[in-house]
Every structure is written in structure tokens, then in C-alpha cells.
N, C-alpha and C positions, 0 to 999 in steps of 0.2 A: 504494500500500500504506500502510495506517495505521501510523504510528510507535507502538512500544510505549509504554504509559503508564509514567510514573515511579512508583516505589514508595519511600516513605520509611518506614524502620523507626525508630521513635522513641517516647519516652515523653513525655507532655505536661508533666510536672513537671521534666524535665531541662533545665538551662540550656543545654547544648550543643545539644539538640534544638530548643529555642526559637530559638536563633540561626539554625539552618537554616530553621525554619518562618517566621521573619520574612522571610527572603529570598523564600521561595515565596509568601507572602501579599502582599508588596510588588508582585509582578508578576502576581498572580492566576494563577500557573502551575498547570495541572491536575496532580494527582498522587493516588495511592492512599495514604492514611495508614494504615500498618500499625502500629497502636498496640501497644506491648509489654505493655499490660494484658491482652492476649489471648494465651493460651498458645500457640496455633498459630503466631502471628507470631514468638514467641521461637524456635521451632524453625526457622522460615525464616531468621531472622537468623543463628542458629548455623551453618546450612548455607552462608550467604554469607560469614560472617566468624567464624572460630572463636574470636576474642578476645571475641566477644559484647558489644563496646562499641558505643555508639550516639551519634549517628545514623549510619545507613548508607543510601545512596541506590542503588537498582537502576534501571538504564535498559536494558531488554532484558536482554542477557547481560552488560552491564557493571556493575561494582560500584564505587561511589565511597565512600571512607572519610573521616571527619573533617569537621566542620562547615565550616571555612574552605574546604577543597577542594571540598566539595559546592556552596558558593556560587559558587566560581570555575567549576566545571563547568556549573552552570546558566547562567551568563552566556555561556559559550562555546557551549553546545549547545541551550539553551532560553531564549534572551534575551527580555527583556520591555522595557517602556518605561523602567523605572527601572534605570539603570546603576550597580550597586553597587561596581564597580571602574572607576575612570576610564580612559579611553583614553590619556591623557597618561602616559608612563612615570614621571615624577617624582611626579605626583599619585597614581598607583597605588601607588608605593613608600611614600608617607606613609600611605595607607589601610592597606596591609598592616602597616606598622610599628605603627600604633595598634591594629590587630586583635591583634597579638602582645602589646602592652601589656595590653590588657584580659584576654587569655587568661592570660598569665604572672604578672601583678602585681595582678590583681583576682580572677579566678576561682580560680587555684591556691591562694593563701592562704585565700580564703573556704572552699574545699572542704577544706583542711587542718583548719580548725576544725570543720567539720561532720562529717567522717569520724572525727575524734578523739572526738566525742561518741557515736558509734555503738559505739566499741570498749568492751570490758570495762574496768572501772576499772583493773585491774592493767596493762593494755596502753597506757594513755593517755600522751600526750607533752606535758605542760604547757609545757615549754620551747619545743617546736616550735610550739605554739599561740600562745604569747606572741610569738614571732618572726613568725608569720603575721599576727597582729593589728598588729604594728608595721609590717609591709610594707603592709598596707592603709592605715594612717594616712599613710605616705609617698606611696602612690599617690593617695589622695584629695587631698593637698596639691598634688602635681604636676598632677593633672587640673584642680583648681580654678583654678590660674593659667592653664592652657591654655584653659579654657572661658570665660574672662573676655571674650573677643572673638569667640566662635564660637557658632553655633547648633547645629551637629553636630560630631562629633569632628574632622573634617577640613575644616570650613568651612561653606558654605551647603547642600551637597548631602548627602543621606542615603546612607550607604555601608556596605560590609562592616564597617567599624569600628563603626558604630552598631548593626549586627545583633549584634555581640559585646557592645557596651556595655550594651544593653538588659537582657538576662537576667542578666549578670554583676553589674551595679550593683544590679539589683533584689534579688538574693539576698545580695549583700555587705552592703547596708544592714540586712537582717534579721539577719545574722550578727554584724556589727561596725558599729553605727549610724554613719552619716556625721554628723560633728559639725556643728552649725548654722553654725559659722564658715566652712564650705565651701559658701557659698551658691550658687556657680556650679555645683557638682556636684549639689546638690539641684535646682536649676532644670533642669539637663540631664536628670536622672533623671525629672523630671516631664514634660518634653517627650517623652522616650522612652515613658513610660507612656501618654501621650495619642496616640501614633502608632497608627493603626488596626491595622497589622500586628502590633505587639507587644501591643496591648490584646487582640486576638483570642487570641494565644498565652497571655496571662495568664488570660483568662477560661476557656479550655479546661482550664487546669491547676488551677482553683479546687477541684474535688472532691478533689484529692490533697494539699491543704495539711497534712493530718494526718501526712503522711510526713516533714515537716521535723523533724529530731531536736532542734533547739534551740527548737522551738515557734514556729509562724508568728504574726507579730503581727497584730492585728486592724485591718489597714489595707491600702492598695494594692488 
């Protein structure tokens, strides 16, 4: 009996969706891309997950939420040649730790600044945005020191942590530019942009750059 095909409910311009897409593209995993640019797919997503947040992966009757969990699920149930989470428990712990770093200390403050720009002027939070930008500066400095001796976030192997870093650093630099003094972060971001899996995700999202409320820069 043929196994049911995977369905990914995602928007091409979403950083969290790109995180899951990088994992799928790394291993050339077959899946149906249910783009949320199409209204019918939004209705299917709402039926699967009433929060209507994305990405969501459907595998037959099973629904998997959240990008990190989707990547873990893919490795468990649809593995490919690229092991995005190491088998060694200590190495896997480091990968998961860096995944949380990019999520909590790069993506979260970046999105704070973006979402604030969408709000009505009276509802904006300038103090919160200043704090978010300060957090990004601290994160860039910490990451710059870490990447001085690494190719990828956790060493020589591309991992779950890099799936997170790629879109989160991509949009963070648009939102709060990475200072030139953080040369190691810039070099790492360039390596991520050159990775075929992420390059594909970036190219698929190009038609939607007008959605970026701070104004997408004419680069990348």
C-alpha cells in the first residue's frame, strides 16, 4: 500500500515556513505544498489547526505543528541522507539549544519590530521595539564569537539549527542590519544564502517581498 503523501500548509514568505521547507529540500522529501496564497488551502489549514498558525504538516491522518517539531518528525518518519538532528544525544542537545536561540533571541525580537510597524500609530510600542533591537544586537555579538571557528551553527554539519538560522538571520538583517563588525555573522549568513535548500526557499518567496512592512531592501 502506498504511504500517504505529506502535505505542508505554508506561506512562502514566512520565516517559520522557510525553516521547515529547508529541511524538506535538504533531503528532497516529496510533499504537496499547500500554499496559503490559495484560499482553499486556508480552509484546510483551519480544519486541521484552529489557531491557523503555520507551518502545519499533515501525514495521512496525523497533524504535526510547529517548524522544529515538523523537522524532528521528518527525521523520525521520513528520513533522508542529511541528518539534521545528530544521533549522539549531547550533539543533538546542542543542535536543539541553538535552534531555540535562533527562535527566541533572533526571530522573536525581529518579529516584534515588524509587527509593531503593522499596528496603528496609537497602538505602537516604541519601548518594546527598542528592547527588541537591543536583544538583536546582543544576539549578533554572541553569535559572532561562536561562529569564529564554525562553518555551521553546531560545527561542520548542517543541522536543524541552521534550518532556523537561515530565514531568521535573513529577515533580522532586513529589520535591524547586522553591523559590519560582526563579520563572522555576515559570513555565516552568506553561507546560508548560498545553501541550495535555502536559496530555493528565498527564490520562491521573491514575489511576496512587497508584504514586508519595513520595506524589503534591494539585495539578497
